[in-house]
C-alpha positions in Angstrom: 164.1 123.8 12.3 164.9 120.8 10.3 167.2 121.3 7.3 170.3 121.8 9.5 169.6 118.9 11.9 171.3 115.6 11.4 169.2 112.4 11.3 170.5 111.5 14.7 169.2 114.9 16.1 165.9 114.3 14.4 165.6 110.9 16.0 166.3 112.3 19.4 163.6 115.0 18.9 161.2 112.3 17.5 161.6 110.3 20.7 160.6 113.6 22.6 157.4 113.6 20.4 158.5 116.6 18.5 156.1 116.9 15.5 158.4 119.2 13.6 161.1 116.6 13.7 158.7 114.0 12.5 157.7 116.3 9.6 161.3 116.9 8.7 161.9 113.1 8.6 158.8 112.7 6.4 160.1 115.4 4.0 163.6 113.9 3.9 162.5 110.3 3.3 159.1 110.2 1.8 160.2 110.3 -1.9 163.0 107.8 -1.4 160.7 105.3 0.2 158.0 105.9 -2.4 160.5 105.2 -5.2 161.6 101.9 -3.5 158.0 100.8 -3.3 157.0 102.0 -6.7 160.0 100.1 -8.3 158.8 96.9 -6.6 155.1 97.2 -6.9 154.5 99.4 -10.0 151.4 100.9 -8.3 151.3 104.5 -7.2 148.3 104.0 -4.8 149.8 100.9 -3.1 153.2 102.5 -2.8 151.7 105.7 -1.3 149.7 103.6 1.2 152.8 101.5 2.3 154.9 104.6 2.8 152.0 106.2 4.7 151.9 103.1 6.9 155.7 103.3 7.6 155.4 106.9 8.8 152.3 106.2 10.8 154.1 103.4 12.5 157.2 105.5 13.0 155.1 108.1 14.9 153.1 105.7 17.0 156.1 103.6 17.9 158.4 106.6 18.4 159.0 105.8 22.1 159.4 102.0 21.6 161.8 101.9 18.7 165.6 102.3 19.0 166.8 103.7 15.8 170.6 103.8 15.2 170.6 104.8 11.5 167.4 106.5 10.4 167.9 105.9 6.6 168.7 102.2 7.1 165.8 101.8 9.5 163.3 103.3 7.1 164.6 101.4 4.0 164.6 98.0 5.9 161.1 98.8 7.2 159.7 99.6 3.7 161.3 96.5 2.2 159.7 94.4 5.0 156.3 96.0 4.3 156.7 95.4 0.5 157.5 91.7 1.1 154.4 91.3 3.4 152.2 93.2 0.9 153.3 91.0 -2.0 152.6 87.9 0.1 149.2 89.2 1.0 148.4 89.7 -2.7 148.3 85.9 -3.2 144.6 86.1 -3.9 141.9 83.7 -2.8 141.8 82.4 -6.4 145.5 81.6 -6.4 145.0 79.9 -3.0 142.1 77.8 -4.4 144.2 76.8 -7.5 147.0 75.7 -5.2 144.6 73.7 -3.0 142.9 72.0 -5.9 146.2 71.1 -7.7 147.7 70.0 -4.4 144.6 67.9 -3.7 145.0 66.2 -7.1 148.6 65.2 -6.2 147.5 63.9 -2.8 144.6 62.0 -4.2 146.4 60.1 -6.9 148.6 57.2 -5.8 151.7 56.5 -7.9 149.9 53.4 -9.3 146.9 55.5 -10.4 149.1 58.2 -12.0 150.8 55.4 -14.0 147.4 54.0 -14.9 146.3 57.4 -16.1 149.6 57.5 -18.0 150.2 61.1 -16.9 148.3 63.5 -14.7 148.7 66.3 -17.2 146.8 64.3 -19.7 143.9 64.1 -17.2 144.1 67.8 -16.8 144.3 68.3 -20.6 141.3 66.0 -21.0 139.2 68.2 -18.6 140.4 71.4 -20.2 139.6 70.2 -23.7 135.9 69.8 -22.7 135.8 73.5 -21.7 134.9 76.3 -24.1 138.1 77.6 -25.9 138.1 81.0 -24.1 137.7 79.4 -20.6 140.5 77.0 -21.3 142.7 79.9 -22.7 142.1 82.1 -19.7 143.0 79.3 -17.3 146.2 78.5 -19.3 147.3 82.1 -19.1 146.5 82.4 -15.4 147.8 79.1 -14.2 150.6 78.1 -16.5 151.8 81.4 -17.8 151.2 83.2 -14.4 149.6 86.3 -15.9 147.5 88.6 -13.8 143.8 89.0 -14.2 144.4 92.5 -15.6 146.9 91.3 -18.2 144.7 88.5 -19.4 141.7 90.9 -19.7 143.8 93.3 -21.8 145.2 90.5 -24.0 141.8 88.8 -24.6 139.8 92.1 -24.7 137.4 91.0 -22.0 136.6 92.5 -18.6 138.4 91.4 -15.4 135.1 90.1 -14.1 134.9 87.8 -17.2 138.5 86.6 -16.6 137.6 85.7 -13.0 134.4 83.9 -14.2 136.4 81.8 -16.7 139.0 80.9 -14.0 136.3 79.9 -11.6 134.6 77.8 -14.3 137.9 76.1 -15.0 138.6 75.3 -11.4 135.1 73.9 -11.0 135.5 71.7 -14.1 138.9 70.5 -12.9 137.6 69.7 -9.5 134.6 67.8 -10.9 136.4 66.2 -13.8 139.3 64.8 -11.8 137.5 63.8 -8.6 135.9 60.9 -10.5 139.4 59.3 -10.8 140.2 59.5 -7.1 140.6 56.3 -5.1 137.9 55.4 -2.6 140.4 54.7 0.2 
């Protein structure tokens, strides 16, 4: 079976719960989907996991899904999974940074920002009181958007140390800038 069947014939057999048809679809499309994932994510493990999820979903939803063009369906499915995966990778740390910086903007009135001359000066003031390495790590993370792994490699420190410095920076920002907030 398999090699001589069209995609359309395989889809019909898949709907009939034919495992050989499923295996043929897997063999035909696994590598293509893996390459799409790997190109986007750069991680073999994550790419393999997403492709596995696509085929698992294809099997479990074989009776619910109307597939007109198998190749298009699989490519769109993997691109959707990739997009969701990337969104889910916004880590708790990034979320906390966003919340703190957003809170700073909400907290300061225009008048207060003018009084401080410039919000970035207030941030610079707090950062200047931190140890040089802590300040550098935060700068690379927040303003140069580097990953924890890249910062660790660049500064020759562990990823745990990078996380520690980022947490320390966020705490200092939170404490150092809250004293300027209005009491309203």
